[in-house]
C-alpha positions as CSV (number, residue, x, y, z in Angstrom):
1,M,16.0,46.7,4.5
2,V,17.4,47.9,8.1
3,K,20.8,47.9,9.2
4,D,21.4,46.1,12.6
5,K,22.7,49.0,14.8
6,T,23.8,46.7,17.7
7,A,26.5,44.9,15.7
8,G,28.7,47.7,14.9
9,D,29.7,49.7,11.5
10,E,29.9,46.3,9.4
11,A,26.4,45.2,10.4
12,P,24.5,43.4,7.6
13,E,21.0,44.6,6.5
14,I,18.0,43.1,8.2
15,T,15.1,42.1,5.6
16,T,11.5,43.3,6.4
17,T,10.4,39.7,7.1
18,A,13.3,39.1,9.7
19,L,12.1,42.4,11.3
20,H,8.6,41.4,11.4
21,G,9.5,38.2,13.1
22,I,11.5,40.0,15.4
23,A,8.6,42.6,16.3
24,L,6.1,39.4,16.5
25,E,8.6,37.9,19.0
26,A,8.7,41.0,20.9
27,A,4.9,41.6,20.9
28,V,4.6,38.0,22.6
29,W,7.4,38.8,25.1
30,A,6.0,41.9,26.0
31,T,2.2,41.2,26.4
32,P,2.2,41.2,30.3
33,L,4.0,44.7,30.4
34,V,1.7,46.1,27.8
35,S,-1.4,44.7,29.5
36,F,-0.1,46.4,32.8
37,E,0.3,49.8,30.8
38,A,-3.4,49.3,29.5
39,M,-4.7,48.9,32.9
40,R,-2.6,52.0,34.2
41,Q,-4.1,54.2,31.5
42,A,-7.6,53.2,32.1
43,Y,-6.9,53.9,35.8
44,F,-5.5,57.3,35.0
45,R,-8.0,58.0,32.1
46,D,-11.3,56.5,32.9
47,A,-11.2,56.6,36.7
48,Q,-9.2,60.1,36.7
49,A,-7.0,58.6,39.2
50,E,-3.7,59.6,40.5
51,Y,-1.2,56.9,41.9
52,G,-2.5,55.6,45.4
53,D,-6.1,56.7,44.9
54,V,-8.4,53.7,45.6
55,V,-10.5,52.8,42.5
56,Y,-13.3,50.3,43.5
57,W,-16.6,48.9,42.2
58,S,-19.7,49.1,44.9
59,Q,-21.5,46.8,42.9
60,P,-20.5,43.6,41.0
61,A,-18.8,44.3,37.6
62,D,-20.9,44.4,34.2
63,W,-19.4,44.7,30.7
64,K,-17.9,48.3,31.3
65,L,-15.1,46.7,33.5
66,Q,-12.9,45.9,30.8
67,I,-10.0,44.1,32.2
68,T,-9.1,40.4,31.2
69,T,-11.4,37.6,32.7
70,P,-12.8,39.4,35.6
71,N,-16.0,37.8,37.3
72,A,-19.1,39.5,37.7
73,S,-19.8,38.5,41.4
74,A,-17.2,40.1,43.2
75,R,-16.7,43.9,44.2
76,Y,-13.2,44.9,43.1
77,V,-10.6,47.4,44.2
78,W,-7.8,48.6,42.0
79,I,-4.9,50.8,43.0
80,Q,-1.6,51.6,41.0
81,L,1.5,52.2,42.8
82,N,4.7,53.9,41.5
83,T,7.8,53.6,43.8
84,H,10.1,55.8,41.6
85,G,10.2,58.4,44.5
86,G,10.8,55.9,47.2
87,P,8.8,53.2,49.3
88,V,5.0,53.3,49.4
89,V,2.8,52.3,52.4
90,L,-0.2,50.4,51.7
91,E,-2.6,49.9,54.8
92,I,-4.9,47.0,54.7
93,P,-7.5,47.1,57.7
94,P,-8.2,44.0,59.8
95,A,-11.1,41.7,58.3
96,K,-14.1,42.4,60.4
97,G,-17.4,41.4,59.0
98,A,-16.0,41.0,55.6
99,G,-12.8,40.5,53.8
100,L,-10.5,42.1,51.7
101,F,-8.6,39.3,49.3
102,G,-6.0,40.1,46.7
103,S,-2.2,40.8,46.0
104,I,0.3,43.2,44.9
105,V,1.5,42.8,41.5
106,D,4.6,44.1,39.7
107,A,4.8,45.7,36.2
108,W,5.2,42.2,34.5
109,Q,2.3,41.0,36.5
110,V,4.4,38.7,38.6
111,P,2.8,38.7,42.2
112,A,5.1,39.9,45.0
113,V,2.6,39.2,47.9
114,D,-0.8,38.4,48.9
115,V,-2.8,40.3,51.6
116,G,-5.9,39.8,53.6
117,P,-7.2,36.7,55.1
118,A,-5.3,34.7,52.8
119,G,-2.2,36.6,52.6
120,E,0.8,37.9,54.7
121,D,-1.5,39.7,57.3
122,E,-4.0,36.6,57.7
123,G,-6.9,39.0,58.0
124,K,-5.4,41.0,61.0
125,G,-4.7,43.9,58.7
126,A,-1.0,45.4,58.2
127,R,1.1,48.2,56.9
128,Y,2.9,46.8,53.8
129,L,6.0,48.5,53.0
130,V,6.3,48.4,48.9
131,M,9.9,49.0,48.0
132,P,11.5,50.0,44.6
133,P,14.2,47.8,43.4
134,A,17.4,47.8,44.9
135,Y,16.0,49.9,48.0
136,T,18.8,50.1,50.6
137,G,17.2,52.4,53.4
138,D,16.0,51.1,56.7
139,I,13.1,49.0,57.3
140,P,11.2,50.0,60.7
141,A,9.4,47.8,62.7
142,G,5.8,47.3,62.2
143,Y,5.7,47.0,58.6
144,I,5.7,44.0,56.2
145,P,8.4,44.6,53.7
146,I,7.6,44.1,49.9
147,R,10.7,44.6,47.6
148,L,9.6,44.7,44.0
149,E,11.4,44.1,40.8
150,T,9.9,46.9,39.2
151,Y,9.0,50.6,40.0
152,N,5.3,50.3,38.8
153,A,3.0,47.8,40.5
154,Y,-0.8,47.6,40.8
155,V,-2.8,46.2,43.8
156,A,-5.8,44.2,43.0
157,L,-8.3,43.2,45.7
158,R,-11.7,41.7,46.0
159,A,-14.1,43.0,48.9
160,I,-15.9,39.8,50.0
161,P,-19.0,40.1,52.3
162,D,-19.6,37.6,55.1
163,G,-23.2,37.1,53.5
164,S,-25.4,38.7,51.2
165,S,-27.5,41.1,53.2
166,P,-27.4,44.8,52.5
167,A,-25.8,45.0,55.8
168,D,-23.0,42.6,55.0
169,I,-22.3,44.3,51.8
170,E,-22.2,47.7,53.6
171,R,-19.6,46.1,55.8
172,A,-17.5,45.0,53.1
173,L,-17.6,48.4,51.5
174,A,-16.9,50.2,54.6
175,L,-13.7,47.9,54.8
176,V,-12.5,49.3,51.6
177,K,-13.0,52.8,52.8
178,K,-10.2,52.1,55.3
179,V,-7.6,51.1,52.8
180,N,-4.9,53.7,52.9
181,V,-1.9,54.6,50.7
182,Y,0.9,57.1,50.9
183,P,4.6,57.8,50.4
184,F,6.5,56.2,53.3
185,S,8.2,59.6,53.5
186,E,5.1,61.3,54.6
187,T,4.5,58.6,57.2
188,G,2.9,60.3,60.3
189,A,0.3,60.8,63.1
190,S,-2.0,61.8,60.2
191,P,-1.0,60.5,56.9
192,P,-2.8,62.0,53.7
193,H,-6.0,60.0,52.8
194,Q,-6.1,59.6,49.0
195,A,-9.2,59.6,46.9
196,Q,-12.0,56.8,46.7
197,I,-13.4,56.5,43.5
198,D,-16.5,54.3,42.6
199,M,-16.7,53.2,39.1
200,T,-19.8,51.5,39.0
201,G,-21.5,51.7,36.0
202,K,-18.9,53.6,34.3
203,Q,-16.1,52.2,31.5
204,F,-12.8,51.2,32.8
205,D,-11.2,50.1,29.6
206,G,-7.9,48.3,30.4
207,I,-7.7,45.9,27.2
208,V,-4.6,45.8,25.3
209,R,-5.0,47.3,21.8
210,F,-2.7,45.3,19.2
211,D,-2.3,48.1,16.9
212,E,0.2,50.7,16.3
213,T,-0.2,51.8,20.1
214,F,1.2,48.5,21.3
215,F,4.6,49.4,21.0
216,A,4.3,52.9,21.8
217,N,3.2,51.6,25.2
218,L,5.9,49.0,25.1
219,A,8.5,52.0,24.5
220,R,6.9,53.7,27.5
221,M,7.3,51.0,29.9
222,I,10.8,50.0,28.8
223,D,11.8,53.9,29.5
224,E,10.4,53.4,33.1
225,E,11.7,50.1,34.3
226,R,15.1,48.6,34.8
227,P,16.2,46.2,32.4
228,N,16.4,42.6,33.5
229,P,19.6,41.1,32.8
230,R,18.0,38.0,31.5
231,D,16.2,40.1,28.5
232,V,19.6,41.5,27.1
233,A,19.0,39.7,23.8
234,M,15.6,41.0,23.6
235,H,16.6,44.4,24.4
236,Q,19.0,44.3,21.4
237,Q,16.1,43.1,19.4
238,L,14.0,45.8,20.6
239,A,16.8,48.5,19.6
240,L,16.0,47.2,16.0
241,L,12.7,48.4,16.3
242,G,13.5,52.0,17.5
243,I,12.8,51.0,21.5
244,E,15.5,51.9,23.5
245,K,15.7,53.1,27.2
246,G,16.4,56.9,27.5
247,K,15.7,57.5,23.8
248,P,12.4,58.7,21.8
249,F,10.3,56.4,20.1
250,A,9.0,57.7,16.6
251,P,8.8,55.1,14.0
252,Q,7.9,56.6,10.7
253,G,6.4,55.4,7.7
254,P,7.2,51.5,6.7
255,M,8.4,50.7,10.4
256,Q,5.2,52.1,11.6
257,L,3.1,50.0,9.5
258,L,5.3,46.9,10.2
259,L,4.7,47.1,13.8
260,R,1.0,47.4,13.5
261,S,1.1,44.1,11.2
262,A,3.2,42.4,13.9
263,A,0.9,43.5,16.9
264,L,-2.0,42.2,14.9
265,D,-0.3,38.9,14.2
266,A,0.4,38.6,17.6
267,H,-3.2,39.0,18.7
268,A,-4.0,36.2,15.8
269,H,-1.5,34.3,17.3
270,F,-2.8,34.2,20.6
271,T,-6.6,33.9,19.7
272,R,-5.5,30.7,17.7
273,Q,-3.5,29.2,20.4
274,L,-6.2,29.8,23.2
275,P,-8.4,26.6,22.5
276,L,-5.1,24.5,22.6
277,S,-3.8,25.7,25.9
278,G,-4.1,24.0,28.9
279,T,-5.4,20.4,29.4
280,A,-8.6,18.5,29.4
281,Y,-10.1,18.0,32.8
282,W,-12.3,15.0,32.2
283,P,-11.6,12.5,29.3
284,E,-12.9,13.4,26.1
285,G,-14.4,16.4,27.5
286,T,-14.1,20.1,26.1
287,W,-13.6,21.9,29.5
288,R,-10.0,22.6,30.3
289,T,-7.6,23.6,33.3
290,P,-4.9,26.4,32.5
291,S,-1.3,25.6,31.8
292,P,0.6,24.6,35.1
293,V,3.7,26.7,34.1
294,G,2.4,29.9,35.7
295,M,1.5,28.2,38.6
296,E,4.5,26.2,39.0
297,T,7.0,29.1,38.7
298,G,5.1,31.7,40.9
299,F,4.0,33.3,37.4
300,T,7.5,34.1,36.8
301,F,7.5,31.5,33.8
302,V,11.3,31.1,34.6
303,D,12.3,27.5,34.8
304,D,14.8,26.0,37.4
305,Q,17.6,26.5,34.6
306,G,16.6,30.4,34.4
307,E,15.0,29.8,31.1
308,L,12.0,31.9,30.4
309,D,8.7,30.6,28.7
310,A,7.7,33.5,26.9
311,E,5.2,31.9,24.8
312,E,3.4,30.5,27.6
313,R,3.4,33.8,29.5
314,G,2.2,35.9,26.7
315,L,-0.7,33.5,26.5
316,M,-1.6,33.7,30.2
317,F,-1.4,37.6,30.2
318,Y,-3.4,37.8,27.2
319,V,-6.2,35.9,29.0
320,A,-5.9,37.0,32.6
321,C,-4.3,39.4,35.0
322,A,-3.7,39.6,38.9
323,P,-2.5,36.2,39.6
324,P,-2.0,35.3,43.4
325,A,1.3,34.7,45.0
326,K,0.1,31.5,46.4
327,L,-2.6,29.4,45.2
328,G,-5.4,28.8,47.6
329,A,-8.5,26.3,47.5
330,A,-10.9,29.4,47.5
331,T,-11.7,29.0,43.9
332,M,-11.3,26.7,41.0
333,Y,-12.0,27.5,37.3
334,L,-12.6,25.6,34.1
335,V,-12.6,27.4,30.6
336,A,-14.3,25.8,27.3
337,Y,-13.6,27.2,23.8
338,I,-15.2,24.7,21.9
339,D,-18.5,23.2,21.7
340,R,-19.2,19.1,22.0
341,S,-18.5,18.8,18.4
342,G,-15.3,20.4,18.5
343,Q,-16.0,23.9,17.2
344,I,-15.1,27.3,18.1
345,L,-17.9,29.2,20.0
346,S,-19.7,31.4,18.0
347,G,-21.9,34.4,18.9
348,D,-24.1,33.7,15.8
349,A,-25.1,30.5,17.2
350,S,-27.2,29.1,20.5
351,Y,-25.9,26.7,22.7
352,T,-26.9,24.9,26.1
353,L,-25.0,23.7,29.0
354,H,-26.0,21.2,31.3
355,V,-25.1,21.7,35.1
356,P,-25.9,18.4,37.1
357,A,-27.5,18.8,40.6
358,N,-25.4,19.1,43.7
359,V,-22.5,21.3,42.2
360,P,-19.5,20.8,44.5
361,A,-19.3,24.4,45.5
362,R,-19.5,25.1,49.3
363,Q,-20.3,29.0,48.4
364,F,-21.4,29.2,45.1
365,W,-20.8,28.6,41.3
366,A,-20.8,30.8,38.3
367,C,-20.4,30.5,34.6
368,T,-19.1,33.8,32.7
369,V,-18.9,34.4,29.1
370,Y,-15.8,36.3,27.5
371,D,-15.0,37.7,24.1
372,I,-12.1,35.7,22.7
373,S,-10.7,38.8,20.5
374,S,-10.4,40.7,24.4
375,A,-10.5,38.0,26.8
376,A,-13.0,40.3,28.6
377,F,-16.7,40.7,29.1
378,M,-18.4,41.1,25.5
379,R,-19.2,44.9,25.0
380,E,-22.7,46.2,25.4
381,S,-23.8,42.7,26.9
382,P,-26.9,43.2,29.3
383,R,-25.8,40.2,31.1
384,V,-22.3,38.5,31.2
385,E,-22.6,35.8,33.9
386,V,-25.2,33.4,35.5
387,S,-24.4,32.3,39.0
388,S,-26.1,30.1,41.8
389,Y,-26.7,33.3,43.8
390,D,-29.3,34.4,41.1
391,E,-32.7,33.8,42.9
392,R,-34.4,33.9,39.4
393,L,-32.2,30.9,38.1
394,R,-34.7,28.3,36.9
395,K,-33.8,24.7,38.3
396,N,-35.0,21.3,36.7
397,A,-37.0,18.9,39.2
398,D,-33.7,17.1,40.0
399,G,-32.0,20.1,41.1
400,S,-30.0,20.5,38.0
401,V,-29.7,23.7,36.0
402,D,-29.7,24.2,31.9
403,L,-27.9,27.3,30.9
404,Y,-28.5,28.9,27.4
405,F,-26.0,31.1,25.3
406,G,-26.8,33.0,21.9
407,P,-27.6,36.2,20.4
408,T,-31.5,35.6,21.2
409,A,-33.1,34.3,24.7
410,P,-34.9,31.1,24.3
411,P,-38.6,31.8,25.2
412,G,-39.3,31.0,28.8
413,H,-35.4,30.5,29.8
414,E,-34.7,34.0,29.8
415,T,-33.5,33.9,33.3
416,N,-30.9,31.2,32.3
417,W,-29.7,32.9,29.5
418,I,-26.1,34.7,28.6
419,P,-26.3,36.8,25.7
420,T,-23.6,36.6,23.1
421,S,-22.8,39.1,20.1
422,R,-22.9,38.0,16.4
423,G,-20.1,38.2,14.5
424,R,-18.0,37.4,17.7
425,Q,-16.1,34.4,18.9
426,W,-16.5,33.8,22.8
427,F,-15.3,31.3,25.4
428,A,-16.8,30.3,28.7
429,M,-15.2,30.2,32.4
430,F,-17.1,27.9,34.9
431,R,-15.9,28.7,38.6
432,F,-16.3,26.9,41.7
433,Y,-16.1,29.0,44.9
434,G,-15.1,26.9,47.7
435,P,-14.5,23.9,45.5
436,E,-15.4,20.4,47.2
437,E,-13.9,16.9,46.8
438,A,-16.0,15.7,44.1
439,V,-14.6,18.2,41.6
440,F,-11.1,17.2,42.3
441,A,-12.0,13.4,42.4
442,K,-13.9,14.2,39.1
443,T,-16.9,12.2,40.5
444,W,-19.0,15.2,39.3
445,R,-19.1,16.0,35.8
446,L,-19.9,19.3,34.2
447,G,-21.8,18.9,30.8
448,D,-20.3,20.2,27.6
449,L,-21.7,23.1,25.6
450,Q,-24.0,21.7,22.9
451,K,-24.9,23.8,19.9
452,L,-29.0,23.9,19.4
453,R,-29.9,23.1,15.9
454,A,-32.6,25.5,16.0
455,S,-34.2,28.3,18.3
456,G,-36.8,25.8,19.6
457,D,-34.2,23.0,20.4
458,V,-34.0,23.5,24.2
459,R,-34.4,21.4,27.4
460,H,-37.9,21.2,29.0
């Protein structure tokens, strides 16, 4: 039993069961914030970076990039910002021969602004002045002002070359080298240039751990950020768990076990709910679109009446990160958690996916596999994605493609195979880059994942 310290001296004691329920609700509510902290820790620990350093991948990502649902086609750029000391300047270079596409995202993972050709600078380059909450200083001409709701933020970009030649890729990477970040107070003729850190082939583990560390990470973020008036009731609940701004968090014995149990239950809740989230895209099909709540609210998940949908927000940021401020037409994606028979996709089984000819994607298409327990690439997987860019991809006579998934490659179809890990459940994401009308009109339809009865049961 725990006494409710927020209700005065005559407060009733709270049962362990009720306290566990409070902790579970808090874990769902806090998932975007704790996910932010997991990625920030990876930035400091794995990249050995400091605030403002430019962490990037000179090659498309492999399994060692452990963040939620990245693709394996882009070259990513990641920068952590902190405005406790005042505004920070982000310089984005003009898009010449390549583009930097992405967003500035706050600690609750609400996008503040998009940058690059699809953002505020429209590819012309700009100096973004990233300001802390309640900043009252002057904003000089020549800057795009961005007022954050949190002191912490990150910049997530993709370096997109104009083509696939080595020269095209080199131009895209050269653009990354021109990104500059520095405190506004140090603006001058020669602002200091931060470190550029290439993480290709190195582990970057930014996945939330739903264990005893979950609430410690939450307590750290609560201590760093201003409370939102909308969250007063939740902060009162957090106090019952020992999490209060300005106070040390040091759970002991039974409380530590209770918090660990609640974090594990939150994880189980998310993995159960994921296959039910979103909406079926084609009638009686297994491919789904994400819930529209995030997109309709600018990823605040707050409706017109000021009500927060913490459940949808938690689920969104269990499975994703770095949403855009404005939804564009550059990419469309669909997700599948089950096979044609309605069973959860298992890493022990083998499956096939028929991709009809003439995929309605102007640039290319890609199919990527993720571990449902982390929403990240399967660890140690030698291949996490197949795309139409792959020259080794084996096509059928009519131009269609059959993809294969499973723990072992089907003989003769290795080039079309994505490995899965035994004992792990997984899901697939199919992305259309430059989606065309046929996918929106639904006149083109992607096949469903179909479980193979035996290792030799493949298409020929």
